C-alpha positions as CSV (number, residue, x, y, z in Angstrom):
1,M,135.4,89.9,119.3
2,R,133.2,90.5,122.3
3,Q,132.3,87.5,124.4
4,Y,128.8,86.5,125.0
5,I,127.4,85.0,128.2
6,I,124.9,82.3,129.0
7,V,123.5,82.8,132.5
8,G,122.5,79.5,134.0
9,I,121.7,77.9,130.7
10,S,123.3,74.6,131.5
11,I,120.9,74.1,134.4
12,C,118.0,75.0,132.1
13,I,119.1,72.6,129.3
14,A,119.6,69.8,131.8
15,G,116.1,70.2,133.0
16,L,114.8,70.1,129.5
17,L,116.7,66.9,128.7
18,I,115.2,65.2,131.7
19,S,111.8,66.4,130.6
20,C,112.4,65.1,127.1
21,G,113.2,61.7,128.5
22,Q,109.6,61.6,129.7
23,Q,107.8,63.2,126.9
24,R,108.4,64.3,123.3
25,Y,107.9,68.0,123.9
26,P,109.3,69.8,127.0
27,D,107.2,71.7,129.4
28,S,107.2,75.5,129.9
29,L,109.5,77.5,132.2
30,T,108.6,80.1,134.7
31,P,109.5,83.7,133.7
32,G,112.5,83.5,136.1
33,Q,113.7,80.2,134.6
34,A,113.2,81.6,131.0
35,I,115.4,84.6,131.8
36,Q,118.2,82.2,132.7
37,S,118.0,80.5,129.3
38,F,119.0,83.5,127.3
39,E,122.3,84.1,125.6
40,L,122.9,87.8,125.1
41,D,125.6,90.3,124.2
42,E,127.5,91.1,127.4
43,R,126.8,94.8,127.0
44,F,123.1,94.2,127.6
45,A,120.7,92.8,130.2
46,I,117.3,91.3,129.6
47,E,114.5,91.6,132.1
48,V,110.8,90.7,132.4
49,F,108.6,93.7,131.7
50,A,105.3,91.8,131.8
51,S,104.3,88.2,132.1
52,E,101.3,86.1,133.0
53,P,98.7,86.7,134.5
54,H,99.0,90.3,133.3
55,V,99.6,89.4,129.7
56,L,98.5,86.2,127.8
57,D,99.3,85.3,124.2
58,P,100.7,88.7,123.3
59,V,101.5,89.3,119.6
60,E,102.1,93.1,119.5
61,M,102.7,96.0,121.9
62,V,102.5,99.7,121.3
63,F,102.9,102.9,123.4
64,D,100.2,105.5,122.9
65,A,100.9,109.3,123.1
66,G,100.5,109.2,126.9
67,G,103.2,106.6,127.2
68,N,100.7,103.9,128.1
69,A,101.5,100.3,126.9
70,Y,98.8,98.4,125.1
71,V,99.1,94.8,124.0
72,I,97.0,92.7,121.7
73,E,96.6,89.1,122.6
74,M,95.7,86.4,120.0
75,A,94.1,83.8,122.3
76,D,92.3,82.2,119.3
77,Y,95.4,81.2,117.5
78,P,95.5,78.8,115.7
79,F,91.7,78.1,116.0
80,K,89.5,80.3,113.9
81,S,86.7,81.7,116.0
82,D,84.1,81.3,113.3
83,T,85.3,78.1,111.6
84,L,86.5,75.9,114.5
85,D,86.3,72.2,113.5
86,D,87.8,68.9,114.4
87,S,90.5,69.2,111.8
88,Q,92.1,72.1,113.7
89,V,92.7,70.3,117.0
90,V,94.0,67.0,118.2
91,G,91.0,64.7,118.6
92,S,87.5,66.1,118.9
93,I,86.5,69.5,120.3
94,S,84.8,67.7,123.2
95,Q,88.2,66.4,124.2
96,Y,89.6,69.9,124.3
97,P,86.9,72.1,125.8
98,I,89.4,74.9,126.4
99,N,89.8,75.3,122.6
100,S,86.1,76.1,122.3
101,E,86.5,78.7,125.0
102,I,89.4,80.2,123.2
103,A,87.5,80.4,119.9
104,E,84.5,82.0,121.6
105,A,86.5,84.5,123.5
106,G,88.8,85.5,120.7
107,G,91.5,88.1,121.2
108,R,91.9,90.9,123.7
109,I,93.6,94.3,124.0
110,R,95.1,95.0,127.4
111,L,96.4,98.2,129.0
112,L,99.5,97.3,131.0
113,V,99.9,99.1,134.3
114,D,103.0,99.7,136.4
115,S,101.2,100.8,139.6
116,D,104.3,101.1,141.8
117,N,106.4,102.7,139.1
118,D,109.2,100.1,139.5
119,G,109.5,99.5,135.7
120,Q,107.6,96.2,135.7
121,I,103.9,95.6,135.0
122,D,101.9,94.5,138.0
123,E,98.4,95.1,136.7
124,S,96.5,95.0,133.5
125,T,93.0,95.9,132.4
126,I,90.9,94.8,129.4
127,F,90.5,97.6,126.9
128,A,88.6,95.4,124.4
129,D,87.8,91.7,124.0
130,S,86.0,89.3,121.7
131,I,88.4,90.3,118.9
132,S,88.6,87.6,116.2
133,E,92.1,86.9,115.0
134,G,93.5,90.2,116.1
135,T,97.1,90.6,115.1
136,S,98.2,94.3,115.5
137,I,97.3,97.6,116.9
138,L,98.2,101.3,116.3
139,P,97.3,104.4,118.3
140,W,95.1,106.9,116.3
141,K,93.0,109.8,117.6
142,E,92.5,108.7,121.2
143,G,91.8,105.2,120.2
144,L,93.4,102.1,118.6
145,L,93.3,100.8,115.1
146,V,93.2,97.0,115.0
147,T,93.8,94.4,112.3
148,S,91.3,91.6,112.7
149,A,90.8,89.8,109.4
150,P,88.8,90.4,107.3
151,H,88.7,93.9,108.9
152,I,90.7,96.9,110.1
153,L,88.8,98.2,113.1
154,Y,88.8,101.3,115.2
155,Y,88.2,101.0,119.0
156,K,87.7,104.0,121.2
157,D,86.9,104.7,124.8
158,T,84.5,107.7,124.8
159,T,83.4,107.5,128.5
160,G,86.9,107.5,130.1
161,D,86.4,104.3,132.0
162,G,89.4,102.6,130.3
163,R,87.4,100.3,128.2
164,A,86.5,100.7,124.5
165,D,82.8,101.4,124.0
166,T,82.8,102.1,120.3
167,R,83.9,99.7,117.5
168,E,84.0,100.8,113.9
169,V,84.7,98.6,110.9
170,L,86.9,100.9,108.7
171,F,88.0,98.5,106.0
172,T,86.7,95.0,105.2
173,G,87.4,92.4,102.6
174,F,90.9,91.1,103.6
175,S,91.6,87.4,103.4
176,K,90.9,85.1,106.4
177,D,92.3,81.9,104.8
178,N,95.6,81.6,106.7
179,M,96.0,83.0,110.2
180,Q,99.7,83.4,109.6
181,S,99.2,85.5,106.4
182,Q,96.4,87.9,107.3
183,I,96.4,91.7,107.4
184,T,98.7,92.8,110.2
185,S,101.6,95.1,111.2
186,L,100.0,98.5,111.2
187,R,102.7,101.2,111.1
188,F,102.5,105.0,110.8
189,G,105.0,106.3,108.3
190,V,106.7,109.6,108.1
191,D,104.7,110.3,104.9
192,N,101.5,110.3,107.0
193,W,100.2,107.1,105.5
194,I,99.4,104.1,107.6
195,Y,100.8,100.8,106.2
196,A,99.8,97.2,106.9
197,S,101.2,93.8,105.8
198,N,98.9,91.7,103.7
199,D,101.3,89.0,102.5
200,G,99.9,89.3,99.0
201,R,96.7,87.5,100.0
202,P,93.6,88.0,97.8
203,G,90.8,90.3,98.7
204,E,88.4,93.0,97.6
205,V,88.8,95.7,100.2
206,R,86.1,98.3,100.9
207,F,86.3,101.5,102.9
208,N,83.1,101.9,104.9
209,R,83.6,105.7,105.3
210,R,83.5,105.9,101.5
211,P,80.8,103.5,100.4
212,E,80.8,105.0,96.9
213,A,84.5,104.0,96.4
214,A,85.1,100.9,94.2
215,P,86.5,97.8,96.1
216,L,90.3,97.6,95.9
217,P,91.9,94.3,94.8
218,V,94.9,93.6,97.1
219,Q,96.2,90.3,95.8
220,G,100.0,90.4,95.5
221,A,100.4,93.5,97.6
222,D,100.4,95.1,101.0
223,F,98.0,97.9,101.9
224,R,98.2,101.6,103.0
225,F,95.6,104.2,103.9
226,R,95.1,107.8,105.1
227,L,92.1,108.3,107.4
228,D,92.7,112.1,107.4
229,R,92.0,112.2,103.6
230,G,89.9,109.1,103.0
231,E,92.5,107.5,100.7
232,F,93.5,103.9,100.4
233,E,95.6,101.9,98.0
234,T,97.9,98.9,97.6
235,A,101.5,99.1,98.7
236,T,104.7,97.3,97.6
237,G,104.9,93.9,99.3
238,A,104.2,91.4,100.2
239,G,105.3,91.3,103.8
240,R,104.1,89.0,106.5
241,V,104.3,89.7,110.2
242,G,106.6,92.7,110.7
243,R,107.4,95.9,108.8
244,T,109.5,98.8,109.9
245,F,110.6,102.2,108.7
246,N,114.1,103.7,109.1
247,D,114.5,107.4,109.8
248,W,114.0,108.3,106.2
249,G,110.7,106.5,105.6
250,H,112.4,103.6,103.8
251,R,110.3,100.5,104.4
252,F,111.6,97.0,105.4
253,M,109.6,93.9,106.0
254,S,109.8,90.4,107.3
255,A,108.5,87.5,105.3
256,A,109.3,84.3,107.2
257,V,111.9,83.6,104.5
258,P,113.8,85.8,103.6
259,H,114.0,87.5,107.0
260,I,114.5,91.1,105.7
261,R,113.5,92.8,102.4
262,Y,113.4,96.4,101.2
263,A,110.6,98.1,99.2
264,V,112.8,99.7,96.5
265,I,110.0,101.1,94.3
266,P,106.6,102.2,95.6
267,R,103.8,100.1,94.1
268,R,101.8,103.2,93.0
269,Y,104.4,103.8,90.2
270,L,104.2,100.2,89.0
271,K,100.4,100.5,88.7
272,R,100.6,103.5,86.3
273,H,100.0,101.1,83.4
274,E,99.7,97.3,83.0
275,H,102.4,96.8,80.4
276,L,105.5,96.2,82.4
277,A,107.3,93.0,81.3
278,S,108.8,92.4,84.8
279,P,107.5,94.7,87.5
280,V,109.8,93.9,90.4
281,A,109.7,96.4,93.3
282,I,111.2,94.6,96.3
283,D,114.7,93.4,97.1
284,N,116.0,90.7,99.3
285,I,118.8,92.6,101.0
286,N,120.2,89.9,103.2
287,D,123.9,89.2,102.3
288,H,124.5,86.3,104.7
289,G,122.1,83.6,103.6
290,L,119.5,81.6,105.6
291,R,121.9,80.4,108.3
292,M,121.1,81.2,111.9
293,F,122.5,80.0,115.2
294,Q,119.8,78.6,117.5
295,L,120.3,77.0,120.9
296,T,117.3,74.8,120.8
297,Q,116.9,71.5,118.9
298,A,114.2,71.2,116.3
299,P,111.0,69.5,117.6
300,Y,110.3,65.9,116.6
301,W,107.5,66.9,114.2
302,R,109.7,69.3,112.3
303,V,112.5,66.8,111.9
304,E,110.1,64.2,110.5
305,R,108.4,66.7,108.2
306,T,111.8,67.8,106.9
307,K,112.7,64.2,106.1
308,R,109.5,63.7,104.2
309,R,109.7,66.9,102.2
310,Q,113.3,66.3,101.3
311,Q,112.4,62.8,100.1
312,R,109.7,64.3,97.8
313,Y,112.2,66.8,96.5
314,D,114.8,64.2,95.7
315,E,112.2,61.9,94.1
316,A,111.1,64.7,91.9
317,G,114.7,65.6,90.9
318,L,114.5,69.0,92.5
319,D,117.6,70.9,93.5
320,R,116.2,71.9,96.8
321,T,117.2,71.4,100.4
322,E,114.8,71.5,103.4
323,Y,116.2,72.4,106.8
324,A,114.8,71.4,110.2
325,E,116.9,73.9,112.2
326,D,119.6,76.5,112.1
327,H,118.1,78.2,109.0
328,F,115.5,81.0,108.9
329,T,111.9,79.6,108.5
330,G,109.8,81.9,110.8
331,A,111.3,85.4,110.6
332,T,108.9,87.9,112.0
333,G,108.6,91.4,113.6
334,G,111.5,93.2,112.0
335,T,112.0,96.4,114.0
336,Y,114.3,99.4,113.3
337,Y,116.3,100.7,116.2
338,G,116.1,104.5,116.1
339,A,117.0,105.6,119.6
340,H,120.0,106.4,121.7
341,A,119.7,104.3,124.8
342,F,121.8,101.6,123.2
343,P,125.5,102.1,122.3
344,E,125.9,104.2,119.1
345,E,126.8,101.3,116.8
346,F,123.3,99.9,117.3
347,Y,121.6,102.9,115.9
348,G,119.9,102.1,112.6
349,N,120.1,98.3,113.1
350,V,117.1,96.1,112.4
351,F,116.1,93.4,115.0
352,T,114.1,90.5,113.7
353,G,112.5,87.7,115.7
354,E,112.7,84.1,114.6
355,S,109.7,82.4,116.3
356,A,110.7,78.9,115.1
357,G,114.3,79.3,116.0
358,N,113.7,80.9,119.4
359,L,116.0,83.9,118.8
360,V,116.3,87.5,117.8
361,H,118.6,88.3,114.9
362,R,120.3,91.7,114.2
363,D,121.1,93.2,110.9
364,I,123.3,96.3,110.1
365,L,121.8,98.3,107.3
366,R,124.1,100.0,104.7
367,L,123.1,102.2,101.8
368,D,125.9,103.4,99.6
369,E,125.0,106.6,97.7
370,D,125.8,104.9,94.4
371,S,123.2,102.2,95.1
372,V,119.4,102.5,95.2
373,T,119.0,99.6,97.6
374,Y,120.4,98.5,101.0
375,T,122.5,95.7,102.2
376,A,121.7,93.9,105.5
377,S,124.8,92.3,107.1
378,R,125.7,90.5,110.3
379,S,127.8,92.3,112.8
380,E,131.4,91.1,113.0
381,E,130.6,90.1,116.6
382,E,127.8,87.9,115.5
383,T,129.2,85.8,112.7
384,D,128.6,82.6,114.6
385,R,125.9,83.6,117.1
386,E,122.8,85.7,117.4
387,F,122.1,89.0,119.2
388,L,119.7,87.1,121.5
389,A,119.0,83.3,121.6
390,S,117.1,81.2,124.1
391,G,117.5,77.6,125.2
392,D,113.8,77.5,125.9
393,P,111.9,76.1,122.9
394,W,108.7,77.9,124.1
395,F,110.3,81.3,123.4
396,R,108.4,82.8,120.5
397,P,109.5,86.4,119.7
398,V,106.8,87.3,117.3
399,T,107.3,91.1,117.3
400,L,109.5,93.8,118.8
401,T,109.1,97.4,119.5
402,V,111.3,100.3,120.7
403,G,109.7,102.3,123.6
404,P,109.8,105.9,124.5
405,D,112.6,105.1,126.8
406,G,114.8,103.8,123.9
407,Y,114.8,100.2,125.1
408,L,114.0,97.2,123.0
409,Y,110.9,95.2,123.9
410,V,110.5,91.6,122.8
411,I,107.0,90.3,122.6
412,D,107.0,86.6,123.4
413,M,103.8,84.7,122.6
414,Y,105.2,81.8,124.6
415,R,103.7,78.7,123.0
416,Q,104.8,75.1,123.0
417,H,104.1,75.0,119.3
418,I,103.8,78.1,117.0
419,E,103.4,76.3,113.6
420,H,99.9,76.3,112.2
421,P,98.3,72.9,112.3
422,V,97.6,72.9,108.5
423,A,101.3,72.8,107.9
424,I,101.9,69.6,109.8
425,D,101.0,66.1,108.6
426,E,98.1,64.5,110.4
427,D,100.0,61.6,111.9
428,L,102.6,64.0,113.4
429,K,99.9,65.9,115.3
430,T,98.7,63.0,117.5
431,D,100.5,64.3,120.6
432,I,100.5,68.0,119.9
433,D,98.2,70.4,121.7
434,F,98.3,73.6,119.8
435,S,96.8,75.6,122.6
436,R,99.6,74.8,125.1
437,G,100.8,78.2,126.5
438,R,97.5,80.0,126.0
439,E,97.6,81.0,129.7
440,Q,101.1,82.4,129.4
441,G,102.9,85.2,127.7
442,R,105.9,87.4,128.3
443,I,107.3,90.7,127.2
444,Y,111.0,91.3,127.8
445,R,112.9,94.5,127.9
446,I,116.5,94.7,126.7
447,V,118.6,97.4,128.3
448,P,122.3,98.4,128.4
449,K,123.9,96.9,131.5
450,G,123.9,99.2,134.5
451,E,120.7,101.1,133.4
452,D,118.3,101.9,136.2
453,T,115.0,101.0,134.5
454,E,113.0,102.1,137.6
455,K,113.7,105.7,136.5
456,R,111.0,105.8,133.9
457,I,111.0,108.4,131.1
458,S,107.8,110.4,131.2
459,A,106.3,110.3,127.7
460,N,103.0,112.1,127.9
461,L,102.9,113.9,124.6
462,K,99.1,113.8,124.7
463,E,99.2,116.7,127.3
464,M,101.6,118.8,125.3
465,D,100.5,121.9,123.4
466,N,101.3,122.1,119.7
467,G,104.3,124.2,120.1
468,E,105.9,121.6,122.4
469,L,105.0,118.8,120.0
470,A,106.7,120.7,117.2
471,E,109.9,120.9,119.3
472,H,109.8,117.1,119.6
473,L,110.0,116.6,115.9
474,A,113.7,117.1,116.5
475,H,113.9,114.4,119.3
476,G,116.6,111.8,119.0
477,N,114.2,108.9,119.4
478,Q,112.2,108.0,116.4
479,W,109.1,107.1,118.5
480,W,108.9,110.7,119.9
481,R,109.3,112.2,116.4
482,L,106.6,110.1,114.8
483,T,104.2,110.4,117.7
484,A,104.6,114.2,117.8
485,Q,104.0,114.4,114.0
486,R,101.0,112.1,114.2
487,L,99.4,114.3,116.9
488,L,100.0,117.5,115.0
489,V,98.4,116.0,111.9
490,E,95.5,114.7,113.9
491,R,94.9,118.1,115.6
492,Q,95.1,120.1,112.3
493,D,96.2,123.3,114.1
494,R,97.9,125.5,111.4
495,S,99.1,128.0,114.0
496,V,102.4,125.9,114.2
497,V,103.1,126.3,110.4
498,P,105.6,129.2,111.0
499,V,107.5,127.1,113.5
500,L,107.5,124.1,111.1
501,E,108.7,126.3,108.2
502,E,111.6,127.6,110.4
503,M,112.5,124.0,111.4
504,L,112.6,123.0,107.7
505,T,114.9,125.8,106.8
506,Q,117.1,126.2,110.0
507,N,117.3,122.9,111.9
508,K,120.6,121.2,111.6
509,D,119.2,117.7,112.0
510,P,118.0,116.3,108.7
511,R,115.6,114.0,110.5
512,A,113.9,117.0,112.1
513,R,113.7,118.8,108.7
514,L,112.1,115.7,107.2
515,H,109.4,115.5,109.9
516,A,108.8,119.2,109.6
517,L,108.3,118.8,105.8
518,Y,105.7,116.0,106.2
519,T,103.9,117.7,109.1
520,L,103.5,120.6,106.8
521,E,102.2,118.2,104.2
522,G,99.7,116.7,106.7
523,L,98.5,120.2,107.6
524,G,97.9,121.1,103.9
525,A,100.5,123.9,104.3
526,L,103.1,122.9,101.7
527,N,103.8,125.1,98.7
528,E,106.1,125.0,95.7
529,G,108.8,127.0,97.4
530,L,109.0,124.7,100.4
531,V,109.2,121.7,98.2
532,R,111.9,123.2,96.0
533,Q,113.9,123.9,99.2
534,A,113.6,120.2,100.1
535,M,114.7,119.2,96.6
536,E,117.8,121.4,97.1
537,D,118.6,120.3,100.6
538,D,122.2,119.3,101.5
539,H,121.0,115.8,102.7
540,P,120.2,113.3,100.0
541,R,117.2,111.8,101.9
542,L,115.5,115.3,102.1
543,R,116.1,115.7,98.4
544,E,114.6,112.3,97.7
545,H,111.4,113.2,99.6
546,G,111.4,116.6,97.9
547,M,111.2,114.7,94.5
548,I,108.2,112.8,95.8
549,L,106.3,115.9,96.9
550,S,107.2,117.8,93.7
551,E,104.7,115.6,91.8
552,Q,102.1,118.2,92.7
553,Y,104.0,121.1,91.0
554,P,104.7,121.1,87.3
555,G,106.8,124.2,87.8
556,L,109.4,121.9,89.5
557,I,110.0,119.7,86.4
558,P,113.3,121.5,85.7
559,Q,114.5,120.6,89.2
560,L,113.4,117.0,88.6
561,I,115.3,116.8,85.3
562,G,118.4,118.2,87.0
563,A,118.1,115.6,89.8
564,I,118.8,112.8,87.3
565,H,122.4,113.8,87.7
566,D,122.3,113.8,91.5
567,T,125.3,112.2,93.3
568,S,122.8,110.0,95.2
569,A,121.5,107.1,93.2
570,R,118.3,107.0,95.3
571,V,117.6,110.7,94.5
572,A,118.2,110.1,90.8
573,L,115.9,107.0,90.9
574,Q,113.1,109.0,92.7
575,A,113.5,111.9,90.2
576,S,113.0,109.4,87.3
577,L,109.9,107.9,89.0
578,S,108.5,111.3,89.7
579,L,109.1,112.6,86.2
580,G,106.9,109.9,84.8
581,Q,104.0,111.5,86.6
582,F,104.0,114.3,84.1
583,E,102.7,114.4,80.5
584,D,105.2,117.0,79.4
585,P,107.2,117.1,76.2
586,R,110.4,117.5,78.2
587,V,110.0,114.2,80.0
588,P,110.8,111.6,77.3
589,S,114.2,113.3,76.7
590,A,114.9,113.4,80.4
591,L,114.1,109.8,80.9
592,A,116.3,108.9,77.9
593,E,119.1,110.6,79.8
594,T,118.2,108.4,82.8
595,V,118.5,105.3,80.6
596,E,121.9,106.4,79.2
597,R,123.3,107.3,82.6
598,H,121.8,104.6,84.8
599,G,120.4,101.9,82.5
600,R,122.8,99.2,83.7
601,D,120.8,99.2,86.9
602,A,117.6,97.2,86.6
603,W,115.9,99.3,89.2
604,F,116.3,102.4,87.0
605,R,115.1,100.5,83.9
606,T,111.9,99.6,85.8
607,A,111.5,103.1,87.1
608,V,111.6,104.5,83.5
609,L,109.4,101.8,81.9
610,S,106.8,102.1,84.7
611,S,105.4,105.4,83.3
612,G,103.6,106.3,80.2
613,P,106.4,108.7,78.9
614,G,109.0,106.1,79.9
615,S,107.4,103.3,77.8
616,S,106.5,105.4,74.8
617,V,107.7,105.5,71.2
618,E,108.9,109.1,72.0
619,L,111.4,107.7,74.4
620,M,112.5,105.2,71.8
621,D,113.0,108.1,69.4
622,K,115.1,110.0,71.9
623,L,117.3,106.9,72.5
624,F,117.9,106.2,68.8
625,S,118.9,109.8,68.4
626,R,121.8,109.1,70.8
627,E,124.7,107.5,69.0
628,S,126.2,106.4,72.4
629,F,123.1,104.2,72.9
630,Y,122.6,102.5,69.5
631,E,126.3,102.1,68.4
632,Q,127.0,99.6,71.1
633,I,124.9,96.6,72.0
634,D,125.2,95.8,75.7
635,P,123.0,93.1,77.2
636,W,121.2,95.6,79.4
637,E,120.4,97.7,76.3
638,K,118.8,94.7,74.6
639,T,116.7,94.0,77.7
640,F,115.5,97.6,78.0
641,L,114.6,98.0,74.3
642,K,112.8,94.7,74.2
643,N,110.8,95.6,77.3
644,L,110.0,99.0,75.9
645,C,108.7,97.5,72.7
646,F,106.8,94.9,74.8
647,A,104.9,97.8,76.4
648,I,104.2,99.4,73.0
649,G,102.9,96.1,71.7
650,S,100.8,95.5,74.9
651,R,99.0,98.8,74.3
652,N,98.4,97.9,70.6
653,A,97.8,101.5,69.7
654,E,98.0,102.0,65.9
655,R,99.8,105.4,66.0
656,E,102.4,104.1,68.4
657,V,103.1,100.9,66.5
658,I,103.4,102.7,63.1
659,A,105.7,105.3,64.6
660,M,107.9,102.6,66.1
661,L,108.1,100.8,62.7
662,D,109.1,104.1,61.1
663,L,111.9,104.5,63.6
664,L,113.2,101.0,62.9
665,S,113.1,101.6,59.1
666,Q,115.0,104.9,59.4
667,L,117.6,103.6,61.9
668,D,121.1,104.3,60.4
669,T,123.7,102.2,62.1
670,S,125.7,99.1,61.5
671,N,123.7,97.4,64.2
672,R,120.4,98.2,62.6
673,Q,119.4,94.6,62.0
674,T,120.1,93.6,65.6
675,W,118.0,96.5,67.0
676,Q,115.2,95.7,64.6
677,V,115.0,92.1,65.6
678,I,115.1,92.9,69.3
679,S,112.4,95.5,68.9
680,L,110.1,93.3,66.8
681,S,110.6,90.5,69.2
682,G,109.4,92.7,72.1
683,L,106.6,94.0,70.0
684,S,105.5,90.5,69.2
685,E,105.4,89.4,72.8
686,G,103.5,92.5,73.8
687,L,100.9,92.0,71.0
688,E,100.4,88.4,72.1
689,K,99.4,89.7,75.5
690,H,96.7,92.0,73.9
691,E,93.5,90.1,73.4
692,D,92.6,92.0,70.2
693,T,95.7,91.0,68.3
694,H,94.8,89.6,64.9
695,S,96.1,86.1,64.0
696,D,97.6,87.3,60.7
697,L,99.6,89.9,62.6
698,A,100.8,87.4,65.1
699,E,101.9,85.1,62.3
700,T,103.8,87.9,60.6
701,L,105.9,88.4,63.7
702,Q,106.3,84.8,64.7
703,G,109.8,83.3,64.7
704,I,111.8,86.4,63.9
705,T,115.5,86.0,64.6
706,E,118.8,87.8,64.0
707,S,119.6,85.2,61.3
708,D,116.8,86.6,59.2
709,S,118.0,88.6,56.2
710,E,117.6,92.4,56.1
711,A,115.1,92.0,53.2
712,E,113.0,89.5,55.3
713,I,112.9,91.9,58.2
714,T,112.0,94.8,56.0
715,K,109.2,92.7,54.5
716,R,107.9,91.9,58.0
717,I,107.9,95.6,59.0
718,D,106.0,96.5,55.8
719,R,103.4,93.8,56.4
720,I,102.8,95.1,60.0
721,R,102.5,98.7,58.7
722,T,100.0,97.5,56.1
723,Y,98.0,95.7,58.7
724,Y,97.6,98.8,60.8
725,S,96.7,100.8,57.6
726,G,93.8,98.4,57.2
727,S,94.9,96.7,54.0
728,L,96.1,93.3,55.2
């Protein structure tokens, strides 16, 4: 096991202990002192990239196509700029005039400048200010998209003076209730959609460029949109601060607890109908629990709050444990490492900040081809420690980013207290100033030891022509590939289409082929032949995306049906999801094949049931025509059939219900009675959900069990059939 080092940490901790003897909460450290407090893998070094006064209260940093670093600062946290009142501060506002100033000023976006090219920021300029509760930024068309609840904004400098002079409200209607759970984490995906975390908060979102469009309810979901096509919809979630994509467009998110989750099934499939019994689409992929290894001690207020909460749980008889430290409570900013500046074993890892535990955690992602979901594991070298941990309790790693240089940047909001005041009991807030640290902020850069960071990598893609951009779709760094793709889609120059088609067919790197595929999609240059080629690619991730894009082409249904037998479970899952987009007589039989081959996997069962054909009586007919399905009664088969009949009952369509009853009556198997009871039970629960279900019908189905005689079950079936014939 590799050894880890602590540089000067004993001096730092000693200083903190002296401070703690004088006051409950220690004072801040200088950037130089803070550097000495870090424990880090000996293969790496950590250095200050930017600090106060050039950056204050940073919550996210991005690099634009010119390689310029922009940071958004949340100076108004945790005080809402439009609702500041005495309950949000210690004492009255008059006692804390600086808080009023913070609320009035709001957030800022800064351009960070390295004027002497030594690899460290020595200047900064304000690009935009007076931003209320700004949480994230994303480059788009010479400007910046900004999340600022209840809006997503677009800022642009049209005069060339380095300061935004236009501000457009693109979307509005997101929740403002909780500053820690607002719209945030804008990310451009390989599929040309822009994603944002909404933490499942309620809202009715409108797109101001399409005033005729109906408002979109976003409760229980995240959000995604395409400005190039004027589209917007909910996305699988809910994530809080932090979302990231791997090379293949698979989406991972941070949610405080758990610290890493994976969006297994896109939400658009689960919204095809409203009759799913259990529409789960997201997986907690962490295999090592909530345990983390922090160097700092929990603050007094957290220890006391933990005691009180635990007492309430115990008094209520709840089997629940509250932790004050050494367990994830504030995971944030999960970031995929897709570059080559780090040693090879770090490629594909996800780094997640823990703002309450003052550390950065590392996960190794693994996807076995016989599984549809990932596993996130600790490195063998970090079974009892973290990738990065600080002895400074002010260290607040809220987000991270990978730069054009391939280095990992840690955005440290640097606050004495990061918890929102509403989460702390009033008597515990008497000596807490929630604005402590508002004049500070740090951004650190983690590099392999021995790297000369003064030799900056030029990353001015903005000045490249489209041919050069197309070449960078094959770059080894994910930032370069995504930025090149975004610029090509923004420019809409179809002269590069032949180059992209050649890359899709000839390039040996499957990542380059994937970016070529979606750049063609963004240029409106896809066709059935190109999509078929992706569906038949040697790499399973290309095949998976080929399945997604095939949904525009009914002529590719045979390829989708064949993909149910793919050696990659994710490809087979996507084929099953995509087949459900078609109203075609071949689909129910194909989905029945999916159930028989993959039905033991709950994700496949959800994929099938999420579509109209997959939740139809036709599918039930295809299953009951397969002896291998109905002659055995596995628990998963019971679950699937009950959920299928639940969907049929929820729709309460006469033709469907009668056809289902006919199937049950004609079923010829020794297990007939068991299947009938399971089916009628699911039908009953579905009908209960439907508001038009007649009380006589509900009474007919009530209390059915496997102990009922065959004659009694037949009687119930006949009564239901009679009801739908209008004679009951």
